DSSP file (Angstrom, degrees, kcal/mol; ACC not computed):
  #  RESIDUE AA STRUCTURE BP1 BP2  ACC     N-H-->O    O-->H-N    N-H-->O    O-->H-N    TCO  KAPPA ALPHA  PHI   PSI    X-CA   Y-CA   Z-CA
    1    1 A X     >        0   0    0      0, 0.0     4,-1.6     0, 0.0     0, 0.0   0.000 360.0 360.0 360.0 -30.6   -7.1   23.9   86.4
    2    2 A X  H  >  +     0   0    0      2,-0.2     4,-2.0     1,-0.2     3,-0.2   0.937 360.0  51.5 -61.3 -47.8   -8.4   20.4   86.1
    3    3 A X  H  > S+     0   0    0      1,-0.2     4,-2.1     2,-0.2    -1,-0.2   0.907 104.9  58.0 -57.4 -42.0  -11.5   21.6   84.2
    4    4 A X  H  > S+     0   0    0      1,-0.2     4,-1.7     2,-0.2    -1,-0.2   0.881 105.9  48.2 -55.4 -42.3   -9.2   23.5   81.8
    5    5 A X  H  X S+     0   0    0     -4,-1.6     4,-2.3     2,-0.2    -1,-0.2   0.907 109.6  52.4 -66.0 -41.2   -7.3   20.2   80.8
    6    6 A X  H  X S+     0   0    0     -4,-2.0     4,-2.8     2,-0.2    -2,-0.2   0.906 110.3  49.7 -59.0 -44.3  -10.6   18.3   80.3
    7    7 A X  H  X S+     0   0    0     -4,-2.1     4,-2.1     1,-0.2    -1,-0.2   0.879 110.3  48.9 -65.1 -37.2  -11.8   21.1   77.9
    8    8 A X  H  X S+     0   0    0     -4,-1.7     4,-2.4     2,-0.2     5,-0.3   0.932 112.0  49.0 -72.9 -40.8   -8.7   21.1   75.9
    9    9 A X  H  X S+     0   0    0     -4,-2.3     4,-2.6     1,-0.2    -2,-0.2   0.940 114.4  45.7 -59.3 -47.4   -8.8   17.3   75.6
   10   10 A X  H  X S+     0   0    0     -4,-2.8     4,-1.7     2,-0.2    -1,-0.2   0.871 111.4  51.5 -61.8 -37.7  -12.4   17.4   74.5
   11   11 A X  H  X S+     0   0    0     -4,-2.1     4,-2.4     2,-0.2    -2,-0.2   0.881 111.6  47.9 -69.3 -38.7  -11.7   20.3   72.1
   12   12 A X  H  X S+     0   0    0     -4,-2.4     4,-2.5     1,-0.2    -2,-0.2   0.901 110.3  52.7 -66.1 -40.4   -8.8   18.3   70.5
   13   13 A X  H  X S+     0   0    0     -4,-2.6     4,-1.8    -5,-0.3    -2,-0.2   0.882 109.1  47.9 -63.4 -37.0  -11.0   15.2   70.2
   14   14 A X  H  X S+     0   0    0     -4,-1.7     4,-2.4     2,-0.2     5,-0.2   0.917 112.7  50.0 -66.9 -46.9  -13.7   17.2   68.4
   15   15 A X  H  X S+     0   0    0     -4,-2.4     4,-2.7     2,-0.2    -2,-0.2   0.908 110.3  49.9 -56.2 -45.3  -11.0   18.7   66.0
   16   16 A X  H  X S+     0   0    0     -4,-2.5     4,-2.5     1,-0.2    -1,-0.2   0.885 112.1  48.5 -59.2 -44.3   -9.6   15.2   65.4
   17   17 A X  H  X S+     0   0    0     -4,-1.8     4,-1.9    -5,-0.2    -2,-0.2   0.878 111.4  49.2 -66.6 -39.9  -13.2   13.9   64.6
   18   18 A X  H  X S+     0   0    0     -4,-2.4     4,-2.8     2,-0.2    -2,-0.2   0.923 111.8  48.5 -61.6 -50.3  -13.9   16.8   62.3
   19   19 A X  H  X S+     0   0    0     -4,-2.7     4,-2.5     1,-0.2    -2,-0.2   0.898 110.4  51.2 -61.9 -38.9  -10.7   16.3   60.4
   20   20 A X  H  X S+     0   0    0     -4,-2.5     4,-2.4     2,-0.2    -1,-0.2   0.931 109.9  49.9 -62.5 -43.5  -11.4   12.6   60.1
   21   21 A X  H  X S+     0   0    0     -4,-1.9     4,-2.5     2,-0.2     5,-0.2   0.945 112.4  48.2 -57.4 -50.2  -14.9   13.4   58.7
   22   22 A X  H  X S+     0   0    0     -4,-2.8     4,-1.9     1,-0.2     5,-0.2   0.949 111.1  50.4 -56.5 -52.9  -13.5   15.8   56.1
   23   23 A X  H  X S+     0   0    0     -4,-2.5     4,-2.3     1,-0.2    -1,-0.2   0.875 112.3  45.6 -49.7 -50.1  -10.8   13.4   55.1
   24   24 A X  H  X S+     0   0    0     -4,-2.4     4,-2.7     2,-0.2     5,-0.4   0.890 110.8  54.3 -65.0 -42.9  -13.3   10.5   54.6
   25   25 A X  H  X S+     0   0    0     -4,-2.5     4,-1.3    -5,-0.2    -2,-0.2   0.857 110.9  44.1 -60.5 -38.0  -15.6   12.7   52.7
   26   26 A X  H  <>S+     0   0    0     -4,-1.9     5,-2.0    -5,-0.2     4,-0.5   0.921 117.6  45.8 -73.9 -47.4  -12.9   13.8   50.2
   27   27 A X  H ><5S+     0   0    0     -4,-2.3     3,-0.8    -5,-0.2    -2,-0.2   0.942 118.0  39.8 -68.4 -47.0  -11.6   10.3   49.8
   28   28 A X  H 3<5S+     0   0    0     -4,-2.7    -1,-0.2     1,-0.2    -2,-0.2   0.803 114.2  54.3 -76.3 -28.4  -15.0    8.5   49.4
   29   29 A X  T 3<5S-     0   0    0     -4,-1.3    -1,-0.2    -5,-0.4    -2,-0.2   0.472 104.7-131.2 -84.5  -0.4  -16.4   11.3   47.2
   30   30 A X  T < 5 +     0   0    0     -3,-0.8     2,-0.4    -4,-0.5    -3,-0.2   0.931  44.6 171.4  56.5  50.5  -13.4   11.0   44.9
   31   31 A X      < -     0   0    0     -5,-2.0     2,-0.9    -6,-0.1    -1,-0.2  -0.811  32.0-143.3 -96.8 136.5  -12.9   14.9   45.1
   32   32 A X        +     0   0    0     -2,-0.4     3,-0.5     1,-0.2     4,-0.1  -0.838  22.3 176.7 -93.6  97.9   -9.8   16.4   43.5
   33   33 A X  S    S+     0   0    0     -2,-0.9    -1,-0.2     1,-0.2     3,-0.1   0.889  80.0  28.9 -73.9 -37.6   -8.9   19.3   45.9
   34   34 A X  S    S-     0   0    0      1,-0.4    -1,-0.2     0, 0.0    -2,-0.0   0.014 118.3-100.3-110.5  25.0   -5.7   20.5   44.3
   35   35 A X        -     0   0    0     -3,-0.5    -1,-0.4     2,-0.0     2,-0.3  -0.073  40.0 -97.3  80.2 174.9   -6.5   19.5   40.6
   36   36 A X        -     0   0    0     -4,-0.1    -4,-0.0     2,-0.1     0, 0.0  -0.884   6.2-138.2-127.7 164.1   -5.3   16.6   38.9
   37   37 A X        +     0   0    0     -2,-0.3    50,-0.1     2,-0.1    48,-0.0   0.158  61.8 123.6-103.7  14.7   -2.5   15.8   36.5
   38   38 A X        -     0   0    0     48,-0.1     2,-0.3    49,-0.1    48,-0.2  -0.267  52.5-134.6 -75.6 161.1   -4.5   13.6   34.2
   39   39 A X  E     -A   85   0A   0     46,-2.2    46,-3.0    -2,-0.0     2,-0.4  -0.856  15.7-122.4-116.8 161.2   -4.9   14.1   30.4
   40   40 A X  E     +A   84   0A   0     -2,-0.3    84,-3.2    44,-0.2     2,-0.4  -0.856  24.2 179.4-109.6 130.4   -8.0   13.9   28.4
   41   41 A X  E     -A   83   0A   0     42,-1.7    42,-3.1    -2,-0.4     2,-0.3  -0.970  20.0-136.8-118.3 139.3   -8.6   11.7   25.4
   42   42 A X  E     -Ab  82 126A   0     83,-3.0    85,-3.7    -2,-0.4     2,-0.4  -0.692  16.6-172.5 -96.8 150.0  -11.9   11.5   23.3
   43   43 A X  E     -Ab  81 127A   0     38,-2.0    38,-3.0    -2,-0.3     2,-0.5  -0.997  13.8-143.7-137.0 142.2  -13.5    8.3   22.1
   44   44 A X  E     -A   80   0A   0     83,-0.9     2,-0.3    -2,-0.4    36,-0.2  -0.945  20.4-178.5-110.7 123.4  -16.5    8.1   19.8
   45   45 A X  E     -A   79   0A   0     34,-2.7    34,-3.2    -2,-0.5     3,-0.2  -0.818  32.9-143.0-120.5 151.6  -19.1    5.4   20.3
   46   46 A X  S    S+     0   0    0      1,-0.3     2,-0.3    -2,-0.3    -1,-0.1   0.831  95.6   9.1 -81.8 -35.4  -22.3    4.4   18.4
   47   47 A X        -     0   0    0     32,-0.1    86,-1.7    31,-0.1    -1,-0.3  -0.978  51.8-179.5-148.4 128.2  -23.9    3.5   21.8
   48   48 A X    >   +     0   0    0     -2,-0.3     3,-2.3    -3,-0.2    60,-0.1  -0.065  25.7 170.0-115.6  31.5  -22.9    4.1   25.4
   49   49 A X  T 3   +     0   0    0      1,-0.3     3,-0.1    84,-0.2    -2,-0.1  -0.248  68.4   6.2 -48.6 117.1  -25.9    2.5   27.0
   50   50 A X  T 3  S+     0   0    0      1,-0.3    58,-0.6    -2,-0.1     2,-0.3   0.271  93.4 130.9  93.9  -7.9  -25.4    2.1   30.7
   51   51 A X    <   -     0   0    0     -3,-2.3    -1,-0.3    56,-0.1     2,-0.3  -0.621  38.4-165.3 -81.3 139.5  -22.1    3.9   30.9
   52   52 A X    >   -     0   0    0     56,-0.3     3,-1.8    -2,-0.3    15,-0.2  -0.889  29.1 -88.0-127.4 151.4  -21.9    6.6   33.6
   53   53 A X  T 3  S+     0   0    0     -2,-0.3    15,-0.2     1,-0.3     3,-0.1  -0.328 115.0  27.0 -53.4 134.5  -19.8    9.4   34.6
   54   54 A X  T 3  S+     0   0    0     13,-2.6    -1,-0.3     1,-0.3    14,-0.1   0.416  83.7 150.0  83.7  -0.7  -16.9    8.3   36.8
   55   55 A X    <   -     0   0    0     -3,-1.8    12,-2.3    12,-0.1    -1,-0.3  -0.335  52.2-103.3 -57.9 147.8  -16.9    4.7   35.3
   56   56 A X  E     -C   66   0A   0     52,-0.2    54,-2.4    10,-0.2     2,-0.5  -0.411  20.7-142.1 -80.0 155.8  -13.4    3.3   35.3
   57   57 A X  E     -Cd  65 110A   0      8,-2.1     7,-2.7    52,-0.2     8,-0.9  -0.982  26.9-169.3-111.6 121.4  -11.0    3.0   32.3
   58   58 A X  E     -Cd  63 111A   0     52,-3.2    54,-2.7    -2,-0.5     2,-0.4  -0.847  21.7-169.0-120.3 150.6   -9.0   -0.2   32.5
   59   59 A X  E >  S-C   62   0A   0      3,-2.2     3,-1.9    -2,-0.3    54,-0.1  -0.965  88.4 -14.0-129.8 118.7   -6.0   -1.6   30.6
   60   60 A X  T 3  S-     0   0    0     52,-0.4     3,-0.1    -2,-0.4    53,-0.1   0.772 130.0 -55.3  60.6  30.4   -5.4   -5.3   31.3
   61   61 A X  T 3  S+     0   0    0      1,-0.2     2,-0.5     0, 0.0    -1,-0.3   0.377 113.0 117.1  82.3  -2.6   -7.7   -5.1   34.3
   62   62 A X  E <   -C   59   0A   0     -3,-1.9    -3,-2.2     2,-0.0     2,-0.4  -0.863  69.2-118.5-106.4 136.8   -5.8   -2.2   35.9
   63   63 A X  E     +C   58   0A   0     -2,-0.5    -5,-0.2    -5,-0.2     3,-0.1  -0.505  40.6 161.8 -71.7 122.0   -7.6    1.0   36.4
   64   64 A X  E     -     0   0A   0     -7,-2.7    22,-2.2    -2,-0.4     2,-0.3   0.325  60.7 -22.2-122.7   5.8   -5.9    3.8   34.6
   65   65 A X  E     -CE  57  85A   0     -8,-0.9    -8,-2.1    20,-0.2     2,-0.3  -0.978  59.0-112.7 176.1-171.4   -8.5    6.5   34.4
   66   66 A X  E     -CE  56  84A   0     18,-1.9    18,-2.8    -2,-0.3     2,-0.4  -0.962  35.2 -91.1-148.6 167.3  -12.2    7.4   34.5
   67   67 A X  E     - E   0  83A   0    -12,-2.3   -13,-2.6    -2,-0.3    16,-0.2  -0.718  39.3-179.7 -78.0 120.1  -15.0    8.7   32.2
   68   68 A X  E     -     0   0A   0     14,-3.5     2,-0.3    -2,-0.4    15,-0.2   0.686  60.5  -2.0 -97.8 -24.1  -15.0   12.5   32.6
   69   69 A X  E     - E   0  82A   0     13,-1.1    13,-2.8   -17,-0.1     2,-0.4  -0.973  51.6-159.4-162.2 146.1  -17.8   13.6   30.4
   70   70 A X  E     + E   0  81A   0     -2,-0.3     2,-0.3    11,-0.2    11,-0.2  -0.995  26.9 157.9-128.9 127.8  -20.4   12.0   28.0
   71   71 A X  E     - E   0  80A   0      9,-2.4     9,-3.2    -2,-0.4     2,-0.5  -0.840  38.3-106.6-140.9 176.8  -22.0   14.1   25.4
   72   72 A X  E     - E   0  79A   0     -2,-0.3     2,-0.9     7,-0.2     7,-0.2  -0.934  21.4-134.9-110.1 121.6  -23.8   13.8   21.9
   73   73 A X     >  -     0   0    0      5,-2.9     4,-2.7    -2,-0.5     5,-0.4  -0.678  16.5-156.1 -73.4 105.9  -22.2   14.9   18.6
   74   74 A X  T  4 S+     0   0    0     -2,-0.9    -1,-0.2     1,-0.2    -2,-0.0   0.729  86.9  52.0 -63.3 -15.0  -25.1   16.8   17.0
   75   75 A X  T  4 S+     0   0    0      1,-0.1    -1,-0.2     3,-0.1    -2,-0.0   0.900 127.7  15.8 -86.3 -40.9  -23.7   16.3   13.5
   76   76 A X  T  4 S-     0   0    0     -3,-0.2    -2,-0.2     2,-0.1    -1,-0.1   0.555  92.8-128.3-107.8  -4.3  -23.2   12.5   13.5
   77   77 A X     <  +     0   0    0     -4,-2.7     2,-0.2     1,-0.2    -3,-0.1   0.824  59.5 143.6  53.9  37.8  -25.3   11.6   16.5
   78   78 A X        -     0   0    0     -5,-0.4    -5,-2.9   -31,-0.0     2,-0.5  -0.604  57.2-109.3 -90.1 156.9  -22.4    9.6   18.0
   79   79 A X  E     -AE  45  72A   0    -34,-3.2   -34,-2.7    -2,-0.2     2,-0.6  -0.826  28.5-151.7 -92.1 133.4  -21.7    9.5   21.7
   80   80 A X  E     -AE  44  71A   0     -9,-3.2    -9,-2.4    -2,-0.5     2,-0.5  -0.904  11.6-168.1-105.7 119.0  -18.6   11.5   22.6
   81   81 A X  E     -AE  43  70A   0    -38,-3.0   -38,-2.0    -2,-0.6     2,-0.6  -0.944  10.8-150.8-113.3 125.0  -16.8   10.1   25.8
   82   82 A X  E     -AE  42  69A   0    -13,-2.8   -14,-3.5    -2,-0.5   -13,-1.1  -0.822  15.2-160.2 -93.2 118.9  -14.0   12.2   27.4
   83   83 A X  E     -AE  41  67A   0    -42,-3.1   -42,-1.7    -2,-0.6     2,-0.8  -0.869   8.1-152.3 -99.3 118.2  -11.5    9.8   29.2
   84   84 A X  E     -AE  40  66A   0    -18,-2.8   -18,-1.9    -2,-0.6     2,-0.3  -0.824  23.4-172.5 -90.3 116.0   -9.3   11.2   31.8
   85   85 A X  E     -AE  39  65A   0    -46,-3.0   -46,-2.2    -2,-0.8   -20,-0.2  -0.783  29.3-101.6-114.2 152.8   -6.1    9.0   31.9
   86   86 A X    >   -     0   0    0    -22,-2.2     3,-1.9    -2,-0.3   -48,-0.1  -0.427  35.2-118.5 -69.1 144.1   -3.1    9.0   34.2
   87   87 A X  T 3  S+     0   0    0      1,-0.3    -1,-0.1    -2,-0.1   -49,-0.1   0.716 111.0  59.5 -61.5 -22.1   -0.1   10.8   32.8
   88   88 A X  T 3  S+     0   0    0      2,-0.0     2,-0.7     0, 0.0    -1,-0.3   0.557  87.5  92.7 -85.4  -5.4    2.2    7.8   32.8
   89   89 A X    <   -     0   0    0     -3,-1.9     2,-0.5   -25,-0.1    -4,-0.1  -0.777  56.0-173.7 -85.0 112.2   -0.3    6.0   30.4
   90   90 A X        -     0   0    0     -2,-0.7     2,-0.4    30,-0.0    32,-0.1  -0.954   8.5-155.5-115.6 126.7    0.6    6.4   26.8
   91   91 A X        -     0   0    0     -2,-0.5    30,-3.0    30,-0.4     2,-0.2  -0.761  13.0-130.0 -99.0 139.3   -1.9    5.1   24.3
   92   92 A X  B >   -H  120   0B   0     -2,-0.4     3,-1.6    28,-0.2    28,-0.3  -0.537  27.9-113.8 -78.2 155.5   -0.9    4.1   20.7
   93   93 A X  T 3  S+     0   0    0     26,-2.2    35,-0.5     1,-0.3    36,-0.2   0.627 114.8  55.2 -67.9 -14.6   -3.1    5.6   17.9
   94   94 A X  T 3  S+     0   0    0     25,-0.3    -1,-0.3    23,-0.1    22,-0.1   0.069  79.3 131.6-108.8  22.2   -4.4    2.2   16.9
   95   95 A X    <   -     0   0    0     -3,-1.6    34,-0.6    20,-0.1     2,-0.5  -0.379  51.4-135.2 -68.3 153.0   -5.7    1.3   20.5
   96   96 A X  E     -Fg 113 129A   0     17,-2.9    17,-2.8    32,-0.1     2,-0.5  -0.934  12.1-159.4-116.1 131.1   -9.2    0.0   20.8
   97   97 A X  E     -Fg 112 130A   0     32,-2.6    34,-2.0    -2,-0.5     2,-0.3  -0.912  16.0-177.3-108.9 133.4  -11.6    1.2   23.5
   98   98 A X  E     -Fg 111 131A   0     13,-2.9    13,-3.7    -2,-0.5     2,-0.7  -0.964  26.9-127.5-131.1 145.8  -14.5   -1.1   24.3
   99   99 A X  E     +F  110   0A   0     32,-1.5    35,-0.3    -2,-0.3    11,-0.2  -0.870  39.2 178.5 -97.8 116.0  -17.4   -0.7   26.6
  100  100 A X  E     -F  109   0A   0      9,-2.5     9,-2.3    -2,-0.7     2,-0.4  -0.665  25.7-124.1-117.5 167.0  -17.7   -3.7   28.8
  101  101 A X  E     -F  108   0A   0     -2,-0.2     2,-0.9     7,-0.2     7,-0.2  -0.923  16.7-134.9-110.2 133.9  -19.8   -5.1   31.7
  102  102 A X  S    S-     0   0    0      5,-2.5     4,-0.3    -2,-0.4     3,-0.2  -0.814  79.6 -27.1 -85.7 108.1  -18.4   -6.1   35.1
  103  103 A X  S    S-     0   0    0     -2,-0.9     3,-0.2     1,-0.2    -2,-0.0  -0.235 105.0 -48.8  81.2-176.9  -20.3   -9.4   35.6
  104  104 A X  S    S+     0   0    0      1,-0.2    -1,-0.2    -2,-0.0    -2,-0.0   0.912 136.7   4.5 -64.8 -46.4  -23.6  -10.3   34.2
  105  105 A X  S    S+     0   0    0     -3,-0.2    -1,-0.2    -4,-0.0    -2,-0.1  -0.099 104.0 129.3-132.0  34.0  -25.5   -7.2   35.1
  106  106 A X        -     0   0    0     -4,-0.3    -3,-0.1    -3,-0.2     2,-0.1   0.034  64.2 -61.9 -75.0-170.2  -22.8   -5.2   36.6
  107  107 A X        -     0   0    0     -5,-0.1    -5,-2.5    -6,-0.1     2,-0.3  -0.399  53.0-115.0 -72.0 149.8  -21.5   -1.6   36.0
  108  108 A X  E     + F   0 101A   0    -58,-0.6   -56,-0.3    -7,-0.2     2,-0.3  -0.636  39.1 170.0 -83.3 142.9  -20.2   -0.6   32.6
  109  109 A X  E     - F   0 100A   0     -9,-2.3    -9,-2.5    -2,-0.3     2,-0.5  -0.923  35.0-107.9-144.9 166.7  -16.5    0.4   32.2
  110  110 A X  E     -dF  57  99A   0    -54,-2.4   -52,-3.2    -2,-0.3     2,-0.4  -0.904  26.0-163.2-105.5 127.7  -14.2    1.1   29.3
  111  111 A X  E     -dF  58  98A   0    -13,-3.7   -13,-2.9    -2,-0.5     2,-0.6  -0.915   7.1-158.9-109.7 130.5  -11.5   -1.5   28.5
  112  112 A X  E     - F   0  97A   0    -54,-2.7     2,-0.6    -2,-0.4   -52,-0.4  -0.944   3.6-157.4-115.0 127.0   -8.7   -0.3   26.3
  113  113 A X  E     - F   0  96A   0    -17,-2.8   -17,-2.9    -2,-0.6   -54,-0.0  -0.914  25.5-124.9-100.6 119.7   -6.6   -2.8   24.3
  114  114 A X        -     0   0    0     -2,-0.6     2,-0.1   -19,-0.2   -23,-0.1  -0.215  23.3-140.6 -55.3 147.8   -3.2   -1.3   23.4
  115  115 A X        -     0   0    0      2,-0.1   -20,-0.1   -23,-0.0   -23,-0.1  -0.328  14.7-121.4 -97.8-170.4   -2.1   -1.2   19.7
  116  116 A X        +     0   0    0     -2,-0.1     2,-0.1   -22,-0.1    -2,-0.0   0.347  67.3 119.6-118.2   0.4    1.1   -1.9   18.3
  117  117 A X        -     0   0    0      1,-0.1    -2,-0.1     2,-0.1   -23,-0.1  -0.364  61.8-135.3 -71.5 142.8    1.7    1.4   16.4
  118  118 A X  S    S+     0   0    0    -26,-0.1     2,-0.3    -2,-0.1    -1,-0.1   0.651  79.1  95.9 -71.0 -13.7    4.7    3.6   17.3
  119  119 A X        -     0   0    0      1,-0.0   -26,-2.2     0, 0.0     2,-0.3  -0.673  65.5-147.8 -83.0 133.3    2.6    6.7   17.3
  120  120 A X  B     -H   92   0B   0     -2,-0.3     2,-0.4   -28,-0.3   -28,-0.2  -0.759  16.4-115.9 -98.1 141.2    1.2    8.0   20.4
  121  121 A X        -     0   0    0    -30,-3.0   -30,-0.4    -2,-0.3     2,-0.1  -0.611  34.4-137.0 -72.6 130.6   -2.2    9.8   21.0
  122  122 A X    >   -     0   0    0     -2,-0.4     3,-2.4     1,-0.1     2,-0.2  -0.435  34.5 -80.3 -77.7 155.8   -1.5   13.3   22.2
  123  123 A X  T 3  S+     0   0    0      1,-0.3   -82,-0.2    -2,-0.1    -1,-0.1  -0.380 123.9  24.5 -54.7 125.6   -3.5   14.8   25.0
  124  124 A X  T 3  S+     0   0    0    -84,-3.2    -1,-0.3     1,-0.2   -83,-0.2   0.417  99.4 127.9  93.5  -3.4   -6.8   16.0   23.6
  125  125 A X    <   -     0   0    0     -3,-2.4   -83,-3.0   -85,-0.3     2,-0.4  -0.067  56.2-115.3 -78.9-177.9   -6.6   13.5   20.8
  126  126 A X  E     -b   42   0A   0    -85,-0.2     2,-0.5    -3,-0.1   -83,-0.2  -0.969   6.6-134.4-126.9 133.6   -9.2   10.9   19.8
  127  127 A X  E     -b   43   0A   0    -85,-3.7   -83,-0.9    -2,-0.4   -33,-0.1  -0.775  20.8-171.2 -79.8 125.5   -9.3    7.1   19.8
  128  128 A X        +     0   0    0     -2,-0.5     2,-0.7   -35,-0.5    -1,-0.1   0.730  64.6  74.0 -94.6 -21.3  -10.7    6.1   16.4
  129  129 A X  E     +g   96   0A   0    -34,-0.6   -32,-2.6   -36,-0.2     2,-0.3  -0.853  64.2 155.2-100.6 112.7  -11.2    2.4   17.1
  130  130 A X  E     -g   97   0A   0     -2,-0.7     2,-0.4   -34,-0.2   -32,-0.2  -0.871  34.7-151.5-132.8 160.7  -14.1    1.8   19.4
  131  131 A X  E     -g   98   0A   0    -34,-2.0   -32,-1.5    -2,-0.3     3,-0.1  -0.981  25.6-136.6-130.5 118.1  -16.6   -1.0   20.2
  132  132 A X        -     0   0    0     -2,-0.4   -84,-0.2   -34,-0.2   -33,-0.1  -0.142  32.5 -87.2 -72.1 171.1  -20.0    0.1   21.5
  133  133 A X        -     0   0    0    -86,-1.7     2,-0.5   -35,-0.1   -84,-0.2  -0.418  39.7-115.8 -80.7 158.3  -21.7   -1.6   24.4
  134  134 A X        -     0   0    0    -35,-0.3     2,-0.9    -2,-0.1     3,-0.1  -0.861  19.9-138.1 -99.3 124.4  -23.9   -4.7   23.8
  135  135 A X    >>  -     0   0    0     -2,-0.5     4,-2.0     1,-0.2     3,-0.7  -0.752  14.5-165.6 -86.2  97.1  -27.5   -4.1   24.6
  136  136 A X  H 3> S+     0   0    0     -2,-0.9     4,-2.6     1,-0.3     5,-0.2   0.802  83.7  57.7 -56.8 -38.6  -28.6   -7.3   26.4
  137  137 A X  H 3> S+     0   0    0      1,-0.2     4,-2.3     2,-0.2    -1,-0.3   0.882 109.7  46.2 -62.7 -37.4  -32.3   -6.7   26.2
  138  138 A X  H <> S+     0   0    0     -3,-0.7     4,-2.1     2,-0.2    -2,-0.2   0.873 112.2  50.9 -71.2 -34.4  -32.1   -6.4   22.3
  139  139 A X  H  X S+     0   0    0     -4,-2.0     4,-1.4     2,-0.2    -2,-0.2   0.947 114.3  42.6 -67.3 -45.3  -29.9   -9.5   22.1
  140  140 A X  H  X S+     0   0    0     -4,-2.6     4,-2.3     1,-0.2     3,-0.2   0.932 114.7  49.5 -63.0 -46.8  -32.4  -11.5   24.2
  141  141 A X  H  X S+     0   0    0     -4,-2.3     4,-2.7     1,-0.2     5,-0.2   0.900 104.8  61.1 -64.1 -39.9  -35.5  -10.2   22.4
  142  142 A X  H  X S+     0   0    0     -4,-2.1     4,-0.7     1,-0.2    -1,-0.2   0.916 112.5  35.9 -52.0 -50.2  -33.8  -11.0   19.1
  143  143 A X  H  < S+     0   0    0     -4,-1.4    -1,-0.2    -3,-0.2    -2,-0.2   0.834 118.7  50.0 -77.0 -32.1  -33.7  -14.9   20.1
  144  144 A X  H  < S+     0   0    0     -4,-2.3    -2,-0.2     1,-0.2    -3,-0.2   0.948 120.4  33.3 -72.3 -49.2  -37.0  -15.0   21.9
  145  145 A X  H  < S+     0   0    0     -4,-2.7     2,-0.3    -5,-0.2    -1,-0.2   0.374  86.4 123.8 -91.9   1.7  -39.0  -13.3   19.2
  146  146 A X     <  -     0   0    0     -4,-0.7     2,-0.3    -5,-0.2    -4,-0.0  -0.469  60.4-129.0 -65.4 128.8  -37.2  -14.6   16.2
  147  147 A X              0   0    0     -2,-0.3    -1,-0.1     1,-0.1    -2,-0.1  -0.585 360.0 360.0 -79.6 136.0  -39.5  -16.5   13.7
  148  148 A X              0   0    0     -2,-0.3    -1,-0.1     0, 0.0    -2,-0.0   0.416 360.0 360.0-102.2 360.0  -38.2  -20.0   12.7
């Protein structure tokens, strides 16, 4: 009988350990098991150098979404970025999306400056005002190799 109790305790301990492993994997991997209730907005940039999938979307320093997809428009050769935003965030149609860098050589993220228009961008809509990322190498080489 004593051996049976030890086996049950070991089995429960193993199940608890496995459940903890699954929970951490889902949380750290940022996996959505039951779908998400975010809505998508498109933004068109001239350059998205350094921006990656899953990068954060911030308003006033608060994360309100993430980059869901980055693609190329074959007609205009602009970069199309799909942003997944939380449902409580409503963007005005004159909001400005900018690609920023966290620190000097940190990760890229999208910062949105809200506008003042009463019109709201609908889910699936497009942000028309954007600022592309600054290419630090081009900026430095411009000043190093500039002729005086």
